Backbone bond lengths (Angstrom), bond angles and torsions (degrees), N, CA, C in turn:
res aa  C-N    CA-C-N  psi(-1)  N-CA   C-N-CA  omega(-1)  CA-C   N-CA-C  phi
1 M - - - 1.442 - - 1.524 108.54 -
2 T 1.330 117.31 134.88 1.458 121.73 -177.92 1.522 109.23 -85.77
3 D 1.308 115.18 133.78 1.462 120.90 179.40 1.525 108.79 -96.33
4 Y 1.321 116.67 117.20 1.476 121.70 -179.87 1.525 109.46 -96.40
5 T 1.301 115.38 96.79 1.463 119.21 177.80 1.509 109.01 -118.03
6 D 1.289 115.54 153.64 1.466 121.32 -179.87 1.523 112.31 -81.75
7 D 1.332 117.23 -7.26 1.459 119.85 -177.33 1.528 112.28 -66.89
8 N 1.330 117.63 -32.78 1.459 121.66 -175.23 1.523 113.25 -91.89
9 E 1.328 117.48 -12.76 1.454 120.61 -175.36 1.527 111.03 -90.55
10 E 1.310 115.21 142.95 1.457 120.82 175.67 1.521 108.27 -102.57
11 Y 1.313 116.19 152.28 1.455 120.77 176.84 1.520 108.04 -72.79
12 S 1.321 116.77 121.94 1.461 120.61 -176.36 1.527 111.93 -108.04
13 G 1.326 116.62 20.21 1.459 119.74 178.36 1.513 110.83 102.73
14 P 1.321 115.52 -179.55 1.461 119.18 -178.18 1.532 111.30 -67.51
15 S 1.320 114.96 152.55 1.460 119.71 179.95 1.524 110.60 -69.60
16 K 1.314 115.27 167.75 1.459 121.16 179.60 1.535 109.82 -62.19
17 S 1.314 116.44 -38.49 1.471 121.04 179.08 1.530 111.08 -65.16
18 E 1.336 115.63 -41.11 1.472 119.58 179.41 1.522 110.60 -65.55
19 L 1.322 117.06 -40.90 1.471 120.57 177.87 1.529 110.52 -62.26
20 K 1.330 116.54 -39.11 1.461 120.60 179.33 1.529 110.39 -66.67
21 R 1.337 116.83 -41.86 1.478 120.20 177.60 1.530 110.72 -61.23
22 Q 1.334 116.49 -42.05 1.464 120.22 178.44 1.522 111.00 -63.76
23 A 1.323 117.42 -42.29 1.465 121.32 179.19 1.524 110.89 -63.98
24 E 1.335 117.09 -40.81 1.473 120.69 178.47 1.524 110.89 -66.56
25 Y 1.333 116.92 -38.17 1.468 121.02 177.73 1.528 110.02 -62.21
26 L 1.325 116.28 -45.15 1.468 120.13 179.23 1.527 111.04 -66.40
27 Q 1.332 117.43 -36.02 1.462 120.22 176.93 1.529 109.97 -66.27
28 D 1.333 117.53 -38.36 1.467 120.93 176.31 1.528 110.87 -63.91
29 L 1.336 116.39 -39.23 1.467 119.70 175.86 1.527 110.43 -63.76
30 G 1.341 116.09 -39.03 1.465 120.62 176.43 1.513 111.14 -61.38
31 K 1.330 116.72 -40.84 1.473 120.51 177.55 1.514 110.28 -63.91
32 E 1.324 116.40 -40.22 1.469 120.05 178.18 1.536 110.66 -64.09
33 L 1.331 116.28 -36.12 1.465 120.03 177.59 1.527 111.22 -63.95
34 T 1.342 116.92 -33.50 1.471 119.37 179.82 1.523 111.52 -68.43
35 E 1.322 117.41 -21.19 1.462 121.47 -178.40 1.526 112.61 -87.94
36 L 1.337 117.22 -7.85 1.462 120.95 -179.45 1.525 110.70 -82.78
37 G 1.316 115.49 149.71 1.452 120.42 175.78 1.520 110.99 -75.40
38 P 1.338 117.01 165.27 1.470 120.02 -178.06 1.532 113.24 -61.64
39 E 1.339 117.79 -34.91 1.474 120.45 -179.45 1.521 110.44 -66.52
40 T 1.328 116.11 -43.37 1.465 120.83 179.90 1.517 110.26 -68.55
41 L 1.327 116.70 -40.78 1.461 121.49 -179.59 1.526 111.38 -64.16
42 A 1.326 116.89 -32.25 1.465 121.25 -179.96 1.534 111.66 -66.31
43 K 1.322 117.22 -21.32 1.464 121.24 -179.83 1.528 112.71 -79.86
44 I 1.331 116.90 -10.83 1.460 121.54 -177.24 1.531 108.90 -101.91
45 P 1.336 117.92 125.24 1.480 120.40 -176.95 1.526 113.18 -79.16
46 L 1.326 115.86 68.90 1.469 120.76 -179.81 1.524 110.91 -84.29
47 P 1.330 116.59 151.29 1.473 119.46 174.44 1.536 110.58 -62.14
48 D 1.319 116.04 152.54 1.464 121.70 -177.18 1.518 112.69 -59.11
49 V 1.327 117.42 -36.40 1.460 120.43 -177.35 1.532 110.28 -64.09
50 I 1.314 118.01 -38.18 1.466 120.99 179.34 1.524 109.91 -71.49
51 L 1.327 117.15 -40.54 1.460 119.86 177.32 1.529 111.16 -60.42
52 A 1.332 116.45 -41.20 1.464 120.54 179.13 1.529 110.53 -63.96
53 E 1.327 116.97 -41.67 1.462 120.01 -179.96 1.531 111.41 -69.22
54 L 1.327 117.48 -32.77 1.470 120.50 175.58 1.526 110.48 -65.54
55 Q 1.320 117.02 -40.67 1.463 120.55 176.98 1.523 110.44 -64.42
56 E 1.311 116.30 -40.43 1.467 121.07 178.52 1.527 110.61 -63.25
57 F 1.330 116.59 -37.95 1.463 121.48 178.71 1.528 110.83 -58.08
58 H 1.325 117.05 -42.42 1.462 120.83 -177.16 1.531 112.64 -69.83
59 K 1.322 117.10 -20.10 1.464 120.55 178.70 1.530 111.69 -79.93
60 M 1.310 116.50 -20.89 1.467 121.31 -173.64 1.521 111.58 -78.95
61 R 1.350 115.23 147.11 1.456 120.93 179.87 1.530 111.84 -113.39
62 S 1.313 116.64 -32.13 1.459 121.71 -175.54 1.532 110.59 -74.44
63 F 1.347 115.32 137.91 1.462 120.72 178.64 1.523 110.73 -61.10
64 G 1.324 116.20 -44.36 1.469 120.41 -179.38 1.513 112.19 -63.75
65 A 1.320 116.58 -41.45 1.463 120.58 179.01 1.529 110.16 -64.19
66 K 1.322 116.53 -41.25 1.474 119.75 179.02 1.524 110.66 -64.65
67 R 1.336 116.19 -39.66 1.467 120.29 179.02 1.531 110.46 -62.42
68 R 1.339 116.51 -45.10 1.471 120.23 178.47 1.527 110.97 -64.96
69 Q 1.333 116.27 -37.65 1.468 120.10 179.05 1.530 110.41 -65.10
70 L 1.334 116.60 -38.47 1.475 120.10 176.65 1.525 110.60 -62.29
71 Q 1.320 116.84 -37.99 1.466 119.69 177.73 1.526 110.63 -65.16
72 L 1.327 116.39 -39.82 1.463 120.44 178.07 1.534 110.50 -65.44
73 I 1.321 116.42 -43.05 1.475 120.40 177.01 1.529 109.15 -60.14
74 G 1.339 116.36 -43.59 1.461 120.95 177.99 1.518 111.92 -60.04
75 K 1.343 116.45 -38.13 1.470 120.45 178.39 1.524 110.24 -62.72
76 Y 1.339 117.14 -44.87 1.462 120.17 179.32 1.531 111.52 -69.14
77 M 1.325 116.34 -28.50 1.466 120.33 -179.66 1.531 111.66 -69.41
78 R 1.332 117.67 -18.46 1.472 120.69 -178.63 1.525 112.86 -62.73
79 S 1.335 116.45 -19.49 1.467 119.03 178.07 1.531 111.70 -82.68
80 L 1.341 116.56 -2.11 1.464 121.16 -177.77 1.525 110.83 -107.82
81 D 1.320 115.54 157.86 1.459 122.23 175.82 1.528 107.91 -83.46
82 G 1.321 117.01 115.56 1.463 122.20 -176.36 1.521 113.68 -57.07
83 N 1.321 117.00 -40.64 1.474 119.99 -179.28 1.527 111.07 -65.84
84 Q 1.322 116.19 -39.44 1.468 119.72 179.11 1.526 110.82 -68.72
85 V 1.336 117.04 -36.69 1.469 120.48 177.54 1.528 109.52 -65.23
86 R 1.341 116.66 -43.43 1.472 120.99 178.32 1.534 109.63 -58.56
87 L 1.334 116.24 -45.01 1.462 121.53 179.48 1.529 110.81 -63.39
88 A 1.335 116.83 -40.82 1.467 120.78 179.35 1.522 111.25 -64.95
89 I 1.327 117.07 -39.81 1.473 120.39 177.70 1.525 109.75 -64.37
90 D 1.330 116.53 -44.38 1.468 119.72 178.67 1.519 111.82 -62.12
91 R 1.335 116.59 -40.66 1.467 119.98 177.43 1.518 110.92 -62.27
92 A 1.319 116.23 -45.00 1.463 120.76 -177.56 1.523 111.46 -64.51
93 K 1.331 116.24 -35.24 1.465 120.59 179.62 1.528 112.25 -81.49
94 G 1.330 116.92 -13.82 1.464 120.76 -177.73 1.517 112.92 85.51
95 N 1.335 117.81 18.78 1.462 121.71 -179.29 1.526 113.44 -95.69
96 D 1.320 117.65 -1.50 1.455 121.59 -176.82 1.529 109.25 -91.86
97 K 1.330 116.14 119.25 1.473 120.56 -177.43 1.524 111.50 -64.26
98 A 1.325 117.28 -36.40 1.466 120.54 178.98 1.528 110.47 -64.57
99 A 1.334 116.77 -38.38 1.466 120.36 179.51 1.523 110.92 -67.89
100 V 1.321 116.85 -39.51 1.474 120.38 178.62 1.528 109.77 -66.36
101 A 1.328 116.68 -41.57 1.470 120.51 178.06 1.531 110.18 -63.52
102 A 1.334 117.17 -40.55 1.468 121.03 178.21 1.521 110.89 -64.88
103 L 1.324 116.70 -37.22 1.462 121.13 177.35 1.530 110.57 -59.99
104 H 1.328 115.79 -48.80 1.473 119.66 -179.49 1.535 111.81 -66.52
105 K 1.330 116.55 -39.62 1.460 119.85 178.63 1.527 110.23 -64.03
106 S 1.334 116.78 -40.59 1.464 121.01 179.40 1.524 111.11 -63.42
107 E 1.324 116.50 -41.11 1.472 120.21 178.40 1.529 110.66 -63.45
108 R 1.342 116.39 -43.91 1.470 119.65 179.22 1.525 111.34 -62.94
109 L 1.338 116.73 -44.09 1.463 120.59 179.09 1.527 111.31 -61.75
110 R 1.334 116.66 -44.57 1.464 120.56 179.43 1.522 110.66 -60.28
111 D 1.326 116.74 -47.14 1.465 120.24 -179.66 1.526 111.44 -62.75
112 A 1.338 116.89 -39.33 1.467 120.71 179.05 1.525 110.77 -67.52
113 L 1.332 116.91 -40.76 1.470 120.29 -179.96 1.530 110.93 -63.91
114 I 1.308 117.14 -39.47 1.466 120.71 -179.99 1.528 110.76 -72.00
115 A 1.324 116.86 -34.46 1.465 120.83 -175.44 1.522 113.91 -79.04
116 Q 1.322 118.13 -38.89 1.473 119.49 -173.26 1.532 111.69 -139.60
117 D 1.315 115.12 143.30 1.461 121.35 -177.79 1.533 112.66 -71.84
118 E 1.343 117.39 -29.29 1.470 120.67 -178.11 1.525 111.68 -64.57
119 A 1.315 117.06 -26.86 1.463 120.88 -179.21 1.525 111.76 -65.09
120 L 1.334 116.46 -29.29 1.460 120.24 179.32 1.530 110.93 -64.58
121 T 1.336 116.99 -41.83 1.465 121.25 179.31 1.531 110.39 -60.19
122 K 1.323 115.98 -45.52 1.471 120.58 179.67 1.534 110.45 -66.41
123 F 1.336 117.17 -39.61 1.465 121.06 179.39 1.525 110.79 -62.70
124 I 1.319 117.28 -42.69 1.469 121.51 179.61 1.531 110.09 -65.76
125 A 1.335 117.00 -36.59 1.463 120.09 178.05 1.538 110.50 -67.00
126 D 1.329 116.92 -37.79 1.459 120.89 179.65 1.527 112.71 -74.26
127 F 1.343 116.31 -34.54 1.464 121.43 -177.45 1.532 109.32 -128.30
128 P 1.342 118.26 76.85 1.474 120.93 -175.38 1.535 113.84 -65.69
129 E 1.323 118.28 -19.16 1.465 120.34 -177.87 1.525 113.45 -82.83
130 V 1.325 117.49 -2.17 1.469 121.52 -177.88 1.528 111.27 -71.88
131 D 1.318 116.07 149.06 1.465 122.39 176.06 1.535 107.52 -78.87
132 V 1.327 116.13 99.36 1.464 122.54 -173.63 1.530 111.33 -61.08
133 Q 1.320 116.73 -41.90 1.456 120.73 -178.74 1.531 110.67 -61.25
134 L 1.309 117.15 -42.65 1.463 121.43 178.89 1.528 111.15 -64.42
135 V 1.333 116.45 -43.15 1.466 120.61 179.58 1.529 110.22 -62.01
136 R 1.333 117.19 -45.30 1.473 120.18 178.94 1.523 111.55 -61.53
137 Q 1.328 116.58 -41.56 1.466 120.72 178.98 1.528 110.32 -63.32
138 L 1.324 117.48 -43.04 1.462 120.90 179.50 1.533 111.50 -65.54
139 I 1.329 116.56 -38.89 1.464 120.10 177.58 1.523 110.27 -63.38
140 R 1.342 115.87 -46.52 1.471 120.69 178.57 1.532 111.25 -57.98
141 N 1.324 115.66 -47.68 1.464 120.09 -179.24 1.525 111.76 -65.43
142 A 1.325 117.32 -38.33 1.465 120.78 179.07 1.529 110.78 -65.01
143 R 1.318 116.03 -39.27 1.478 119.22 177.86 1.526 110.87 -65.56
144 K 1.337 116.61 -41.63 1.474 120.06 178.74 1.520 110.66 -63.56
145 E 1.326 116.68 -42.82 1.463 120.47 179.84 1.520 111.28 -62.31
146 A 1.328 116.34 -40.50 1.465 120.07 179.52 1.533 110.32 -66.48
147 Q 1.330 117.19 -39.84 1.473 121.57 178.78 1.523 111.39 -63.48
148 N 1.312 116.18 -41.65 1.472 121.13 -175.09 1.528 112.74 -92.05
149 N 1.326 117.78 9.42 1.474 122.89 -179.51 1.530 112.59 53.72
150 K 1.325 116.10 41.77 1.467 121.59 178.12 1.532 108.70 -97.51
151 P 1.313 116.84 163.76 1.476 119.10 176.93 1.536 110.73 -59.52
152 P 1.339 117.18 143.15 1.478 121.27 -173.63 1.525 114.57 -80.59
153 K 1.315 117.56 58.75 1.468 121.40 -179.01 1.530 111.35 -63.28
154 A 1.305 117.71 -49.55 1.468 121.58 -179.05 1.529 110.92 -65.67
155 S 1.320 116.15 -34.41 1.457 120.53 177.90 1.529 110.29 -63.73
156 R 1.319 116.98 -40.56 1.466 121.03 177.60 1.527 111.07 -66.39
157 E 1.328 116.21 -41.51 1.469 119.72 178.19 1.531 110.62 -63.27
158 L 1.326 116.06 -40.86 1.462 120.59 177.78 1.525 110.03 -62.80
159 Y 1.323 116.55 -41.94 1.463 120.74 178.21 1.534 110.24 -60.61
160 R 1.331 117.59 -46.88 1.467 120.87 -179.30 1.532 111.01 -60.41
161 L 1.327 116.41 -42.25 1.457 120.52 178.80 1.525 110.39 -62.12
162 I 1.329 116.53 -46.36 1.468 120.87 180.00 1.523 110.42 -64.29
163 H 1.324 116.50 -43.60 1.467 120.63 -178.15 1.525 111.15 -61.41
164 N 1.329 117.34 -39.31 1.460 120.11 177.56 1.527 112.06 -67.45
165 M 1.324 116.60 -28.28 1.463 120.12 176.90 1.534 110.46 -75.78
166 V 1.327 116.20 -41.17 1.463 121.30 -176.90 1.530 111.17 -73.43
167 L 1.324 117.06 -41.59 1.455 121.95 -177.82 1.527 108.71 -126.29
168 P 1.337 117.01 89.74 1.462 119.21 -177.30 1.526 111.53 -63.61
169 P 1.326 117.58 154.15 1.463 120.74 -179.64 1.524 111.85 -65.45
170 L 1.316 115.42 154.16 1.461 121.38 -179.71 1.525 111.06 -82.41
171 I 1.319 115.74 146.70 1.464 122.09 173.58 1.531 106.05 -103.04
172 L 1.331 116.14 111.66 1.459 119.96 -174.60 1.518 113.63 -86.91
173 E 1.336 118.59 -24.39 1.454 120.85 -177.34 1.525 110.07 -69.49
174 V 1.320 115.55 144.61 1.458 121.14 177.83 1.516 107.92 -71.01
175 K 1.325 115.95 132.80 1.462 120.33 178.12 1.522 108.42 -76.65
176 E 1.317 115.14 131.68 1.465 120.20 179.28 1.524 108.62 -73.02
177 E 1.338 115.38 127.21 1.459 119.60 178.20 1.520 108.64 -80.40
178 E 1.318 114.61 140.36 1.455 119.63 -179.99 1.526 109.21 -71.38
179 E 1.311 115.15 137.59 1.456 119.00 -179.89 1.514 109.81 -76.19
180 E 1.348 114.23 131.11 1.457 119.91 180.00 1.523 111.16 -91.34
181 D 1.326 117.30 -21.64 1.459 121.81 -176.50 1.519 109.95 -98.22
182 T 1.308 118.42 63.18 1.461 121.75 -179.09 1.528 112.80 -84.36
183 D 1.342 117.04 -10.91 1.464 119.84 -176.79 1.525 113.41 -85.87
184 E 1.326 118.89 -2.64 1.474 120.95 -178.15 1.489 111.66 -85.51
């Protein structure tokens, strides 16, 4: 009689069923991407090949062709991390609480930087990798624009810079795991 114990078996990766569930999840995310408008889609850092296939999907009229195109989009989506894609879609739609909090924090930081010089010292301490010269130039320009009642171009640029520091962009590609069995 054969003894089936887990002691002798090695983990050989996810089961076939689990891989299929993951592929279906990514295909569903691809379908959700097809329902987004171009402005919202532009906020998501998708690979060019997926963007091209999404554009192709919108050109199609036949139900069968659209279904096959969704499968192709799903195939290309397999190179992406599903959780990160879900998070990116939520951010783009404005449904991500962390993104909304980062938006408000960025606005407060920008207003503080423009209003008082001491805020710059604290900002540099919090974000040492920032280009200090660029931040100072943007603050100077934003103050001049506010004084002269001009459109707040520099203020918007400062906000974008701060927002990218507060909420870094998502990496959608799946990270390759290092192989542990290099001696075989």
